[in-house]
C-alpha positions as a Markdown table, in Angstrom:
| # | Residue | x | y | z |
|---|---|---|---|---|
| 1 | Unk | 2.2 | 50.9 | 67.4 |
| 2 | Unk | 0.4 | 49.3 | 64.5 |
| 3 | Unk | 0.9 | 46.0 | 62.8 |
| 4 | Unk | -0.3 | 44.3 | 59.8 |
| 5 | Unk | -3.2 | 43.1 | 62.0 |
| 6 | Unk | -4.2 | 46.7 | 62.5 |
| 7 | Unk | -3.9 | 46.4 | 66.3 |
| 8 | Unk | -2.9 | 49.6 | 68.0 |
| 9 | Unk | -1.1 | 49.5 | 71.3 |
| 10 | Unk | -1.1 | 52.9 | 72.9 |
| 11 | Unk | 1.8 | 53.3 | 75.4 |
| 12 | Unk | 0.8 | 54.6 | 78.8 |
| 13 | Unk | 4.3 | 55.4 | 80.2 |
| 14 | Unk | 7.7 | 56.5 | 78.9 |
| 15 | Unk | 9.0 | 53.0 | 79.4 |
| 16 | Unk | 6.2 | 51.5 | 77.3 |
| 17 | Unk | 7.0 | 54.0 | 74.6 |
| 18 | Unk | 10.7 | 53.0 | 74.6 |
| 19 | Unk | 9.7 | 49.3 | 74.4 |
| 20 | Unk | 7.1 | 49.7 | 71.7 |
| 21 | Unk | 9.3 | 51.9 | 69.5 |
| 22 | Unk | 12.3 | 49.5 | 69.5 |
| 23 | Unk | 12.7 | 47.8 | 66.1 |
| 24 | Unk | 13.4 | 44.4 | 67.8 |
| 25 | Unk | 10.1 | 44.5 | 69.6 |
| 26 | Unk | 8.3 | 45.6 | 66.5 |
| 27 | Unk | 9.7 | 42.6 | 64.7 |
| 28 | Unk | 8.8 | 40.4 | 67.5 |
| 29 | Unk | 5.2 | 41.6 | 67.6 |
| 30 | Unk | 4.8 | 40.4 | 64.0 |
| 31 | Unk | 6.1 | 36.9 | 64.7 |
| 32 | Unk | 3.9 | 33.8 | 65.2 |
| 33 | Unk | 1.0 | 31.9 | 63.8 |
| 34 | Unk | -1.9 | 30.1 | 65.3 |
| 35 | Unk | -0.5 | 27.1 | 67.2 |
| 36 | Unk | -1.1 | 24.9 | 70.3 |
| 37 | Unk | -1.0 | 27.2 | 73.3 |
| 38 | Unk | -1.3 | 30.3 | 71.2 |
| 39 | Unk | -4.7 | 30.4 | 69.4 |
| 40 | Unk | -4.3 | 34.1 | 68.8 |
| 41 | Unk | -1.4 | 33.7 | 66.4 |
| 42 | Unk | 1.0 | 36.6 | 66.3 |
| 43 | Unk | 2.8 | 38.0 | 69.4 |
| 44 | Unk | 1.0 | 41.3 | 69.0 |
| 45 | Unk | -2.4 | 39.6 | 69.1 |
| 46 | Unk | -1.3 | 37.7 | 72.2 |
| 47 | Unk | 0.0 | 41.0 | 73.8 |
| 48 | Unk | -3.2 | 42.8 | 72.9 |
| 49 | Unk | -5.3 | 40.1 | 74.5 |
| 50 | Unk | -3.3 | 40.2 | 77.7 |
| 51 | Unk | -3.5 | 44.0 | 77.9 |
| 52 | Unk | -7.3 | 43.7 | 77.5 |
| 53 | Unk | -7.4 | 41.1 | 80.3 |
| 54 | Unk | -5.3 | 43.4 | 82.5 |
| 55 | Unk | -7.8 | 46.2 | 81.9 |
| 56 | Unk | -10.7 | 43.8 | 82.7 |
| 57 | Unk | -9.1 | 42.6 | 85.9 |
| 58 | Unk | -7.9 | 46.0 | 87.1 |
| 59 | Unk | -5.0 | 44.5 | 89.1 |
| 60 | Unk | -4.7 | 47.5 | 91.3 |
| 61 | Unk | -1.1 | 48.2 | 92.2 |
| 62 | Unk | 0.2 | 45.7 | 89.6 |
| 63 | Unk | -1.3 | 47.1 | 86.3 |
| 64 | Unk | 1.8 | 49.1 | 85.2 |
| 65 | Unk | 4.2 | 46.3 | 85.8 |
| 66 | Unk | 1.9 | 43.7 | 84.2 |
| 67 | Unk | 1.6 | 45.8 | 81.1 |
| 68 | Unk | 5.4 | 46.0 | 80.7 |
| 69 | Unk | 5.8 | 42.3 | 81.2 |
| 70 | Unk | 3.0 | 41.7 | 78.6 |
| 71 | Unk | 4.8 | 43.9 | 76.1 |
| 72 | Unk | 8.1 | 42.1 | 76.4 |
| 73 | Unk | 7.5 | 38.5 | 77.5 |
| 74 | Unk | 7.2 | 36.8 | 74.1 |
| 75 | Unk | 8.6 | 39.5 | 71.9 |
| 76 | Unk | 11.9 | 37.7 | 71.3 |
| 77 | Unk | 10.4 | 34.4 | 70.1 |
| 78 | Unk | 11.4 | 35.3 | 66.6 |
| 79 | Unk | 15.1 | 35.1 | 67.6 |
| 80 | Unk | 14.8 | 31.3 | 67.8 |
| 81 | Unk | 14.6 | 31.2 | 64.0 |
| 82 | Unk | 17.9 | 33.1 | 63.9 |
| 83 | Unk | 19.6 | 30.8 | 66.4 |
| 84 | Unk | 17.7 | 27.8 | 67.9 |
| 85 | Unk | 19.6 | 28.2 | 71.2 |
| 86 | Unk | 18.0 | 31.6 | 71.8 |
| 87 | Unk | 15.6 | 31.5 | 74.8 |
| 88 | Unk | 13.0 | 34.3 | 74.3 |
| 89 | Unk | 12.5 | 34.7 | 78.0 |
| 90 | Unk | 16.2 | 35.3 | 78.7 |
| 91 | Unk | 16.4 | 37.8 | 75.8 |
| 92 | Unk | 13.3 | 39.6 | 77.1 |
| 93 | Unk | 14.9 | 39.9 | 80.6 |
| 94 | Unk | 18.2 | 41.1 | 79.1 |
| 95 | Unk | 16.3 | 43.7 | 77.0 |
| 96 | Unk | 14.5 | 44.9 | 80.1 |
| 97 | Unk | 17.9 | 45.2 | 82.0 |
| 98 | Unk | 19.0 | 47.7 | 79.2 |
| 99 | Unk | 16.1 | 50.0 | 80.2 |
| 100 | Unk | 16.0 | 49.8 | 84.0 |
| 101 | Unk | 17.3 | 48.0 | 87.0 |
| 102 | Unk | 14.0 | 46.6 | 88.4 |
| 103 | Unk | 14.9 | 43.0 | 89.2 |
| 104 | Unk | 11.3 | 42.0 | 90.0 |
| 105 | Unk | 10.2 | 42.4 | 86.5 |
| 106 | Unk | 13.4 | 41.1 | 85.1 |
| 107 | Unk | 12.9 | 37.9 | 87.0 |
| 108 | Unk | 9.3 | 37.5 | 86.0 |
| 109 | Unk | 10.4 | 37.8 | 82.4 |
| 110 | Unk | 13.2 | 35.4 | 82.9 |
| 111 | Unk | 11.1 | 32.7 | 84.5 |
| 112 | Unk | 7.6 | 33.3 | 82.9 |
| 113 | Unk | 7.6 | 30.0 | 81.0 |
| 114 | Unk | 9.2 | 27.9 | 83.8 |
| 115 | Unk | 5.9 | 26.8 | 85.4 |
| 116 | Unk | 4.6 | 25.6 | 82.1 |
| 117 | Unk | 7.8 | 23.6 | 81.5 |
| 118 | Unk | 7.6 | 22.0 | 84.9 |
| 119 | Unk | 3.9 | 21.3 | 84.6 |
| 120 | Unk | 4.3 | 19.7 | 81.2 |
| 121 | Unk | 7.1 | 17.5 | 82.6 |
| 122 | Unk | 5.0 | 16.5 | 85.6 |
| 123 | Unk | 2.1 | 15.6 | 83.3 |
| 124 | Unk | 4.5 | 13.3 | 81.4 |
| 125 | Unk | 5.4 | 11.5 | 84.6 |
| 126 | Unk | 8.4 | 13.4 | 86.0 |
| 127 | Unk | 8.5 | 14.1 | 89.7 |
| 128 | Unk | 8.5 | 17.7 | 91.0 |
| 129 | Unk | 12.0 | 18.7 | 92.1 |
| 130 | Unk | 10.8 | 20.5 | 95.3 |
| 131 | Unk | 14.2 | 21.9 | 96.2 |
| 132 | Unk | 14.7 | 23.4 | 92.7 |
| 133 | Unk | 11.2 | 24.7 | 92.7 |
| 134 | Unk | 11.7 | 26.4 | 96.0 |
| 135 | Unk | 15.1 | 27.8 | 95.0 |
| 136 | Unk | 13.8 | 29.2 | 91.7 |
| 137 | Unk | 10.5 | 30.7 | 92.9 |
| 138 | Unk | 11.5 | 31.9 | 96.4 |
| 139 | Unk | 13.5 | 34.7 | 94.7 |
| 140 | Unk | 10.5 | 36.1 | 92.8 |
| 141 | Unk | 7.7 | 38.6 | 93.6 |
| 142 | Unk | 5.1 | 35.8 | 93.5 |
| 143 | Unk | 2.2 | 38.3 | 93.8 |
| 144 | Unk | 3.3 | 39.8 | 90.5 |
| 145 | Unk | 4.4 | 36.5 | 88.9 |
| 146 | Unk | 1.2 | 34.6 | 89.6 |
| 147 | Unk | -0.9 | 37.4 | 88.3 |
| 148 | Unk | 1.1 | 37.4 | 85.1 |
| 149 | Unk | 0.7 | 33.7 | 84.7 |
| 150 | Unk | -3.1 | 34.2 | 84.7 |
| 151 | Unk | -2.7 | 37.0 | 82.2 |
| 152 | Unk | -0.5 | 35.0 | 79.9 |
| 153 | Unk | -3.1 | 32.2 | 79.9 |
| 154 | Unk | -6.0 | 34.5 | 79.4 |
| 155 | Unk | -6.9 | 32.9 | 76.0 |
| 156 | Unk | -6.4 | 29.3 | 77.1 |
| 157 | Unk | -7.0 | 27.0 | 80.0 |
| 158 | Unk | -5.4 | 28.2 | 83.3 |
| 159 | Unk | -4.2 | 24.7 | 84.3 |
| 160 | Unk | -0.6 | 25.8 | 84.6 |
| 161 | Unk | -1.4 | 28.9 | 86.6 |
| 162 | Unk | -3.7 | 27.0 | 88.9 |
| 163 | Unk | -1.2 | 24.2 | 89.4 |
| 164 | Unk | 1.6 | 26.7 | 90.0 |
| 165 | Unk | -0.4 | 28.7 | 92.6 |
| 166 | Unk | -1.4 | 25.5 | 94.4 |
| 167 | Unk | 2.2 | 24.2 | 94.4 |
| 168 | Unk | 3.5 | 27.5 | 95.8 |
| 169 | Unk | 1.1 | 27.2 | 98.7 |
| 170 | Unk | 1.9 | 23.5 | 99.2 |
| 171 | Unk | 5.6 | 24.2 | 99.2 |
| 172 | Unk | 5.0 | 27.0 | 101.8 |
| 173 | Unk | 7.3 | 29.4 | 100.1 |
| 174 | Unk | 8.1 | 32.4 | 102.4 |
| 175 | Unk | 7.1 | 34.8 | 99.7 |
| 176 | Unk | 3.8 | 33.0 | 99.0 |
| 177 | Unk | 0.9 | 35.3 | 98.2 |
| 178 | Unk | -1.6 | 35.8 | 101.0 |
| 179 | Unk | -4.5 | 33.7 | 99.8 |
| 180 | Unk | -5.2 | 32.5 | 96.3 |
| 181 | Unk | -5.1 | 35.0 | 93.5 |
| 182 | Unk | -7.4 | 32.8 | 91.4 |
| 183 | Unk | -10.1 | 33.5 | 94.0 |
| 184 | Unk | -9.7 | 37.2 | 93.4 |
| 185 | Unk | -10.0 | 37.1 | 89.6 |
| 186 | Unk | -13.1 | 38.6 | 88.0 |
| 187 | Unk | -15.2 | 36.2 | 86.0 |
| 188 | Unk | -17.0 | 36.9 | 82.8 |
| 189 | Unk | -14.1 | 38.0 | 80.6 |
| 190 | Unk | -15.0 | 37.3 | 77.0 |
| 191 | Unk | -12.0 | 35.6 | 75.4 |
């Protein structure tokens, strides 16, 4: 896959090939500009950075899933200009359901921006709704989800991912990762 930015994403699996070759994804890759939270601009630049970060971290046992999530997670942001009620994360999850029935990845796609929304609301003075937090995140593969949060934030501060990981442990979710993923991350990645 090439774009006007000359970034080439080489698919590693048949599923990645299906994703990358879809015209909706190709259009989504071209969407975006430099803005708060996305210093890289277009979606393809963001995806490219995440794929490089995944390569840097290794993420044994999670790499294939993280790559698929990276390819899809923001690729439907352009749909908001068509209809402001479109939620890119829901559209990404629906697209993924067309390809496979892996609910773990579907849920990561569906909820990938939820920690940022909650964190932003808390920073503006709202209380954490602990019951809603537990109900939402107890259904996810938090090992995969938390790793993706760090990937998604690879070009910016990890405040949201760090807050999320701490809150998951404080709330003692039954699916809580064993230990802190942040402690396992390699340092020295050149943004």
